[in-house]
N, C-alpha and C positions, 0 to 999 in steps of 0.2 A: 433911447431906452437902454439901461444897463443890462449887462448880461446876468444870468443866474446859474446857479449849480444845484442840481438835484441828484440825490442818491436813490435809485430804484433798483430793488433786487440785488443789491451789492455793487451796482454799477454807477459810477460818477458820471453824470451827463452835463456837459456845458451847454447851456442853451442862450441864444442871443439876446433874449428878452424874458420878461416874466411870462411863464407858460399859461395859457388858458386851461380851464378844467379839462376840456376835451382833448388838449394836446397831452396833458398829464396822464389822462386815461389811456390814450394811444401808446405812449412811451411805456407805461407800466405793463400793458398787454404784450407789447413787442418784446420787452426784456424777459418777460415771463416765458413766452414762447421760444426765445433763443435759448434761455437757461435750461429749459426742459426738452428742447428739440421737439416742440409741438407746433402744429400748423395754426395759423391765426387768420381770422376773417373779420376784418375791421371796417366798419362804416363810420365815416365822419363827414359832415356836410360840407360841400364845396365852399371854400373861403374860410374854413375853420383852422388853417394852418397844419393840415396833416402831413404835408410833404416835409416840412421842418422837423416835425416830431419823428417821422420815419428816419430821416437822415441822421439826426443827432443821436437817437437812441441806438440805432443799428451800428453806427460807427464808434460810438462809445463803448458798446458791448464788445466789438471786435478788438478795440485797442485795449480793453481791460484783460482780454486773453493773453496779450503780449506783456502785460505789466508795465507798460511805459506810459508816462504822461502824454498829454495831447501834443505839446510843442517839442518834446524832446526829439522825436524823430525828424522834425523839421530842422532843429538846430544841428543835428548830426549831419544832415544832408548838405548843409551849407559849407561843410569842410571839404573842399575840392582837392584831392591829392594831386601832387606833381605828376608830370608825365613819366611813365615808367615803361619798361619793356615787356611787362607781363601781358599775356593775350587778353586777359579779362578786361584790360583797359582800352582794347582797340576800338571798342564801341565809341569811346570819346576822343581817343588820341591815336589817329592813324599815322604813327611815326615811321621813320625811314626803315627801321628794322622789320616792321611788319610789311612795308613795301617790298623789301628784298625777299621776303619769304613767300610773296604771292605765289600760289600755285600755278602751274602751267594750265591747269584745267580751266582756268578763268581768262586765259589769254584771248580767247574768241569772244567777240561781243555777244554771240548767240549762246545763252545757257538757259535751256528750258526749265520751267518751274519744277518739273519733276526731279531735276538733277541738282537743284540749288541747295539741297540738304544732303546730298549723297557723295560728293567727290572726296576721295582720300588721296593723300600724297605722303610718302614717306612713312614716318613712324605711326602705327596705329594705336599703340598703347599709351601714348602721351596723354595726360589728363587735360592739358591746356587746349583751349579751342579759340580759333579766331573767327569772328563774325564775318559773313559773307559781304555785308554792306561794306565793311572796312576794306576788304579785298577789292570790291568793285570800285571803291574810291581810289585805292592805290593804283588799280589799273588804269583809271582815267587820268591820274596825275602823271603816270608813266608815259601816257601818250599826250604830253603837254602841247604838242604841235597842233593837235586838233582843236577845232572850236568845241568849247564844253557843251554848247547847246546841240551839237550835231548828233542826233539820234538815228540818222539815216546811214547806217554803216553796212558795208558789204557782207554778205552771208558767207560763212566759211563751213565746210564740212569738217567733221572730226570723228574719230573713234577713240574711246577712252578705255582705260583698263577696267576689268570687271569689278563691280562692287563686292564688298564682303557681305555675308549673310546678314550681319547686324544692320548694315546700311540698308540693304534691300528691305528688311522688315520696317526700318523707319520711314523709307521712302513710300512703301506700300500703305503705311499708316497714314501718310499725308495724302496719297493719291487715291485711295480707295473711294473717296466721296468727291471725285474730281469735279470740275470746272463749272464755273459760272452758273451758280444758281441764283445770282443776284436778280435775275430776271423775275424770280418769284418773290424777291423781297418787295418790290413795289406792290406785289400782291401777296408776298410772303417769303421768297426764298433767296439764298445768297450763294457766293462762290467760295470754294476752297481752293486755295493755292498755297504752296508751300511759303513759310515765312521767309522774308527777305533777309532776316538776320538769324536764320536757323544756324545752330552751332555746328561747326565742322572740325573734324580732325584734320588740320591742314598745315601742320608744322614740319618744316623740313628737317630731316635727320642731321643735316649738316650744322644747323643753328638751333639746338634745343634751348629754349629760353629758361632762365631760373625762375624759381617761385618769387612772387612779389612780396617784399617784407611789409608793405602797407596794406595788404588786403588778404582775404582768406582763400585765395585761388588755390593754394596748395591742399586746402581741405575740401574743395568743391568735388562733388561727384559728377561724372559725365552723364550723358543721355538719360535724364529722368523722364519717364513716360508721361508724367503729369506736368511737363515744363511750363505750360501756360495756362493750366486750368485748375486742377483740384485745389490742393492746399499748399501752404508755403510755411516753411519752419521759421521760428523766430531766431534772434541773433544767437541764442544758446543751442539751437537745434533741438530743443526739448519737445515742444509741442507744435501741432499743426493748427494754423489759424484759417478758418474758412474765408473765402472771398465773398463779397456781396454782389450778387447780380441784380441790378435795379432796372426792371423793365417797365416801360410805359408804352402808350399806344403810338405816339408819333414823335418825330424828331423835335417838333415845335415844342412839345411838352418836356423833352429832355433838356432843351435850352432854359426853360423855366426852373427845372430842378437844379441845374448847375448854378443858376443865379442865387437860388436859395442856399445852396452849398456855400457860395462866397460869403454868406452872412455869418457863417458859423465858425467855431474855433477849429473845425475839422476840414477847413478849405484847402489845406496843403496835402491831404492824403494822396498817395499815388492813385491815379484814376485813369480811365480812358472811356471813350465813347465809340461803340461800334455802329457803323452805318453802311449803307449801300454806295455804290459808285456814283449814283445820281446825286448824292449829297456831298461826296468827298473826293471825287476824281478831279484832278486839275490839268491833266494832259490835254492841250488844245485839240489834238486829233480825235481823242476819245469823247471829249464833251460834245463836239459837234455830230457824234455818230448816233444813229438811232438806237442800235444795240451796243451799249457801252461795254457790256461784259465781254462780248466776243472780240470787240476791237482791242480791249485791254489785253485779252488773252493773246491776240496775235502779236501785239508789241512785246509781251513778255516772252513769247516763244521765239521772238526775233524773226518772224516771217517777213518775207519780201526785204530782208536786209535791214530792218528798222528794229530799234529797241527803245525801251522807255527810260529816259535819263532821270525822270522823277523817282522811278522805282530804285534806281541806283543811289539816290540821295537819302534814303530812309534813315540811314545811321546818323545823319546830322541832328535829327529831333527825336529819336527813339529812346532816349534816356529820360526818366521821370523828372529828375531834378533839373537837367539842362533845359527841358521843355518849359518848365514853370519859370525859368529865369529869363526867357527871351522877352524883348520889349514887345508890348501889346498882349501878352499872354497873363491872363489871371491864373492864380494857383488852381482855382476851380474853373477851368476853361470850358468853352463849348465848341461845337464842331465847326462854326464859322470862324473861330479864332485859329483853329488848327489848320483850316483850309487856307486862310490868308497867309499864315506863316509857311505852310508848305509851298504855296505859289511863290513866295518871296525867296525862299531858300532852295527851290527846286527839289523838294522832297515830297513823296507821295503820301498824302494825308490818310488814304485809305489803308495802306499797308502799315503806316506808322501807328495807327489806332489799334491795329491787330497786334503789332509787335509790343505795344505798351501793356497789353493784357497780361503779359508774363509777370510783371512786378506790381500790377495794380491791386489795391485793396478793394476798390469798388468799381464796377464796370456797368456802364449805362447802355442800354440798347432798346429798340422796340421789342415788345414782349413776344412777337412771333419768332424772334431769334432763339428764345429759350424754349419755346413749345414745339417748334418744328424740328423733327429729327434730322432732316437733311441739313438744315442751316447749322444746327449745333455741331454736326461732325465737320462740316465744311469750314466753320469758323473756329474749329478746335476748342469748342466749348464742352467741358466736362463738368457736370453739376453735381457729381458724387460728393456728398458731405459739404456742399455749399449752401449758402443762405440765398434764397430766391425771394425777391420783393416785387410784386406786380401791382403797380399803382394804376389808377383809372381802370380797375379790373372788371368794370360792369360789362365790358365786351369780350371778356376772356372766354366764355362758352363759345361764341361765333369763331373766334380765332383759333380755339383748340380743334374745333370741327374742321375748319378749313385746312389746318396744318396736317390733318390726317386724310384729307380728300385729295383727289387728283382728276384732272380733265385732259383729254387728248383728242385732237381732231384727226379725221381720216387723212387729210393732206399730210399732217406730221408723221403718221404711221407710214404712208407711202414714201415719203422722203427718206426716212430712216431705212426702210426696206431697200430702196434703190442705193443707198449709200453702202449698206451692208453687202449688197449684191457686188458693188465694185470692188470692195475689199476682197470678196472671195474670188472674183475673176482675176484679180491681180495676185492671188495666191498668198495673201497677207493674213496670217493667223486663221487659216481657213477653218480648222477644227473649232475655234472659238466663235468665229463670226456666224457660221452656219446655223447653230442652234438659235441664236438671237434673230437671225433673219426668219427663221421658221415661226418664232413667236409673233413677229410683225405680220407675216403672211396669214397666220391662223386668225389673229385679230381682224385683219382687213377682210378676210373671207366671211368671218362671223358677222361683222358689221354690214357687209353687203347683203347677206342672206337675211339678217334681222331687219334691215331697213325696209323690206317689203311688207313688214307686218306692223308698222308704226300706226299708232292711233292719233288722229288729229285732235289737238288741244285748243288751238286758237287759229287765227288767220295766218296761214303759211307757217304754221308751227305744229309739229307732231312729234310723238315720243313713244317709247315703251320702256317699262321699268321691271328690273328682276331684283329680288332679294339677294343678300350676300351668299346665302346657301345655294340658291339657284345658279348664281354666277360660278360658284366653285365646280358645279356639275358641268357647266359649259367649258370651263378651264381644264377640266379633267379630260374632256373630249379632245381638247387641243394638245393634250399631253403635258399640261402644265398641272403638276400635282405637288402634294406635301413632299414626296420623295424626290421629284425632279426639280423643284424650284431651287434648293441649295445648290444643285449642279449648275443651273442657269446662272445663278449669282456668281459662281466661280468663273464661268465663261466671260460674264460681263466685266469682273474685276480684271481678268486677263487681257481683255482688249484695250483697257485703259492705260496699261503699261506702255511707256514710250520707248523701252529698250528691249533688246532680246540678245540672249547669249549666242555668241557665235565663235567657233574655233579659229584661232589666229594662226599665222605662219609658224610662230615660236612654240606652238603647242598649247599655249595658255588660252583660256577663254576670255573673250572680250565682249563688251556691251556695245550693241550697235542700235542707233536710233531707227525706229520704223514708224510709219504713218499711223495715226489713230483717228477714229471717227470724230466729226465735228462736234463743237460745243453744243450746238442745238440738238443734235441726236442723242449726245450724252444726257443733257437735261431731260429729254423726253423719256429715255429709258430708265434714268434715275427715278423720276417721278412714279413711273409704272412699276418699277421694282419695290419701291417704298410702300405703295399701297397694296401690292400683292403680299409683301412680307407681313402686313398687318392682318390680311385676310387668312394667311396660312398659319400665323403665329399661335403657339400654344394650343394645338389641335383645333384651329379655326375658332378660337375663343370669341373673336370679335366679328365673326361673319354676319351674325344677326344685326350688328350695329351699322351695316352698310346697305345702301341701295345702289344699284348700278342702273344707269339710264342712258339710252341713246336718244339724242335730241336731233331733230331736223329742222333747220330754218333756211331761209333763202337770203342771199345777199347779192348785191350789185358789185361786180368786179370791173375795174378799169383796165381791161386789156381785150385785145382782139384774139388772142390765142387761148384755147381751152384744151382739156385733156379728156380722152375717152375713158371708157370703163377700166382699161388696163393701165391707165396713166400715161399713155402715149400722147404726144402733142399733136393737136389738130389746128392747122393754120386756116384762119377765116379768110374767105374770098373778099368779103366786104370790109375794108379797113375802116370805113366812117363809123361803123357801129362799134364804138369802143366800150360801152357799158353793156354788160351781160349779166343775166340773172342766173345764179348758180346755187344748187342745193349744198348745204353745208351740214356735214354729220360730225356730232361730237359724242364721244364716249366718256361719260362721267362716273367716277367712283366717289360716291358721296358718303361721308361718315356722318352719322346722325347723333353720335354719342361723344361729347368732348372728353369723357374719361379715357378714351382710346388713347388720345395724344398724352394725357396726363399720366397714363400708366407707365410711360418711360421715365418720368421723373419722381412721381410719388413713391415714397419708401426709399429713395436713394439720396435725396437732398437732406440737408440739416434741418432746415425749416422753410416752409412756404408761407409768405404773408401776402394776402390779398386785401387791397384797400380800394375804396372808392366812396364817392358821395352818394351813390345810388346802388346799393347792393340788395336792399330788401326786395322780396322776402329772402332772408338769409338761407333757409332750409334748402331752397332749390339749387343753390351753389354747391352745397355739400353733396347732394344727390346727383346732380349733373356731372360734376367733375370726378366723382368717385373718391373724394379726399375727406378725410375726417378732420374737421376744424375744431380741436378742442377748446381753443380760445377764441371767443367771439365778442364783438363790441358794437354797440350802436350808440354813438356819441351825440350829445346834444350840440346845437349851433352856438356860436360864440356871441351872437348879437341878440339884443332884446326884441321882443315882439313889436314894440313901438317903433322900431327902426325900419320896418319893412311892411309893405301891404301886398298880400297875395289874394287874388279874387278872379272869378270868371265873369265875363261880360256876355250877356245872352242877346242883346240887341244893340243896334248902332245908333248914331245921332238921329236918324230919321224914323227910328222906332221899328225898323224891320228886324225880324228874328235872324240870329246868326247861327246857322247850323252848317258846320264844315264838313259834311258828308260828301262823298264823291258827286251824288246828283245835284246837290245844292251849289257846290263850288263851280259848277259849269255854267250857272245862270249869271246874267249881267247884274241882277238885282243884289246877289250876294257879293260880287266883285266890287261893285260901286259902294255898297254899305260898309264893307270891311275897309275899303280904301279911305272913306270919309272918316271912319273911326281912327285909323292910323294917322291921318292928317291932324285929327283933333288932339291925339296924344303928342304929336311932334310940336304942335302950337303951344301946348300946355307945360311939357317937360323940357327943361333946357339940357344942354350938353349932349351926352351920347345916349342913343336908343338903339336896342338890338330887336330886330323882328324875325322870328323863325317860322318856316313854313314846313309842311310835311314832306314836300318833294320839289325837285327842280322843275318838274312839269308844271305844277301849280304856280311857282315863282314866275316862270316865263308867261304863263297865261294872264296872271294878274298884271305884270309889267306891261304886256301888249295892251290890255284893256285900259290901264291908267294913262298910258301914253296917248291913246286915241281919245280919251275923254278930257285930257288936260290935267288930271289929278297929279300925274307924276310931276308935271311942271310946278304945280302948287307946292308938292313936297320939296322940290329943289329950291324953291324961294325961301323956305324955312330952314332946311338942313342940307348938308352935303350928303347926297344919297349914293351909297356904294352897294354893289350887288356881288355876293360871293360867286365866284367863277366855278363851273362844273369842270373838274379836271384841271388842265393847264399846268404850266411849270410852276415850281415852288417859289421862284423869284417873283413871278407876277403876283402871286397871292401876297407875299411878304410886302411888296410895294403898295397894294391896295389897303392892307392893314395899316401901313404907315400913313397913308392919305387920310384914313379914318382917325388915327390918333392925332395927327396934326390939325385937322379940322376942329378938334375938340380943345387941343392945347392952345392954338393960336387963333383966338376968336377974331372973326372978320365980320362981314356983313351978315353972315348966317350964324344961327345959334347952335353950334355943334354939328353932329352928324348922325345919319340913320344908316345902319348896316342891315341889309336884308339878306338872310342866310337860310340854310336848310338844316333840319334835324338830321343828326348822324354825319353832317358834313365837317369841313375843317374847322369852322368857327364854333360849332355847338359843344364840342367836348375838349376839355383840357386847357383851353386858352383862358387866361385871366383877363377880366374887364373890370378892374377895380376902380372905385371912386367915380370920377366924372366920365370915365369911359363907358359906363352903363348905368345911367340913372333910371332907366326903365327897360324891362324885357317884356316883349309881347310875343305870344305864341299863337298861331292860328291853326286850328284843327288838332288832331292827334296822329302822330306819325306811325300808324300801324304798318307792319312789313306788308308787301304786296301779297294779297290773299290768293292771287292767281299764280304766284311763282311756285313751280313744282317742288323745289326744295322746302319751301315753307309748308306746303301741303303735307309733304312726306314726314317732315319733322313733328307736325301736329299729330299725325297717325302714330308715329313711333312713341310719343310721349303718352298717348292714350292707351297704347299697348302695354307699356311698362310702369305706368303711373302707380299702380297698387303694389306691385312687387318690389320696385326699386325706390319708390317714394318720389318719382318725378311729378312735377306739376302737370296736370291734365292738358291737353293740347290747347284748348281755348284759353286757359290761364296763361299758359306760356306765351301764346300769341299776344295777349293783352299786356303782360309784364314787359315784353320787348318794347312795346309802344311807350309805356309809361316811364320805363328807365331812360329812353331817349328824350322823352319830354322833360323829365326832371334834370337831366343833364344840360338841356338848352336853358331851362329857367335858372339853373345854378350859376350861370355866367355872372 
């Protein structure tokens, strides 16, 4: 199909095919929103090509600001300059001059992340800068006698000259949101470390390089505080062009978006994909580790004499044009291609992706990276005056509430208290660690006292709930108030600094490395301080949007040793009894208002664009998120009514009623009847069939029954049957999907495949099952959220309380809408 060109709102949009009316409506709404800096709420049915419309309209608008045609920037990039001695080319050409100028600060294999942006040598006022990655490469080549794979090098102590005030400010900017919040990315959060290619003044005064005649390095300004985030100037330096942050729910969806980008005239735009280490780390020691973030941290810090040689190789692929020219890389690449290339060239894909952000026009990431304040700061994402597009945004309310919520266990608090104790005992920053220990002790004491008054909710489950305002009173009794909290924040920032000023023999001050608290304690305190910041912010404006709950459950622990009330170890005499039942206390700070997280970005960004196939009712999004969506669209589907049949089936082949309420799904009659119906569909419809259930619990129950009655065997005679796994590794899920696709593509004795999955699971949202991959979609029951879940109960109460004043949906309606959005997502496959 030939490409087409449309002019909408003064913007020329190249489209890879003739656009559907719904796509033209989408592009018109997006361009209007971008031109007028207004927020957009756009609903377009699944399968109507909204991703293509989003990409083409947004990128065309962005390029219209720079006044350059689509392919001009690409042709310019193909002119690769000859190697020269200017430092701005050290990213691509690590020549011998740069090698000779390598600063002595990098002579030791151990260079903590906190210092990788900080070391000065020689002239401080020289505008040229050399990238750290080039220096690391030079260091490695200088030690040619060593095996290049050897990252197990001996640790060396060092004391280096004191940093300048400017450098300290820059390093503090990087460090203040320190370490390894990727643990929350699987559930929400990521890590901040300094950029491996952070620019450094490291030119020796003996060899000052001249300005390069082939580039504009002589006019470049140093240390821009918006280096990798906000806006970038065009070639004339006249106007600032917003970056596009394109957020979607999962990495699988990002892969689909980049495939769509490959089809367009904009496939060569500078881009990057942000992800967690689970998706992009390639170091063999880290991949096999349960906590990849902490292991990565240890390697970067050079603990135990080891360092990460993949990190040292980031410079090899961190240039936008160079990356796109590697064999096996598409211009619009996906994370799998970057990981494969990183493994091949021994360059870290995780840090490469972050480094590419600096020059990227469009940045893809899971949308919690944009909503979560911790992740934004740790990933160096500044959304001021940027374009934010959130695709598959039907889940955005839940994600925003989770981003502003936090949970901590009593065990985590005790561990943090003990670690802070040891710091104080060793006289390490005593005045900073003591107030933090007091916070942990106060919370532990309050937890213990409150645990005696919990109310039983379910079997072996009890809880107690406080409002945000009541919790502020409790915090006040602990000495944590609006006045003292900023002071505590200052102490917390101080204990994260890895260096301390000490007087030297020569009278000058020097920076000395000192121990800091572990990554796990940092993560815990970071999350706690984040939620306290929301509670105290703007005269406790958001206090009523929070509920604080202590929950007690019981779990079996596989160990013979336990701890007493004071956290002391008790050795069990009977070693045979390895499994023990222990009470688990969790302190939850639950945000019930998604507008709390959105308050950080609403009013700062250029435009927010929310899109999905299932946004209705639209009004609830505006009221829940606290964002005024001036431009709204509900587009029609692109297919005719005659091409699809949608209906409900009230009875099975044997005439029994099908009512999928909890009471009925427990009966063998229902299970057998719905199984017979599914078998009938499989025998009638060829190729791929998707079957969605409300929960994994029901899935397992049906599978167990059908295996015992022989119905599962009958299904397998007709189709290749695949079940969506609960949890598990990403690679396992990808392999299962491939089995499903292959069973349909390469017909054997069986007629296609049946994929049994769960609403709100991996299969039900964002994945495309086009043509033969889904000739029928069957949903059994309605996926209502768990009505007994405490958070669901509190959210319903919250909406009832605020429905009239703020225009929120009443609790019951909100509860039903959650179910029907999930149902429609499944049907939309």
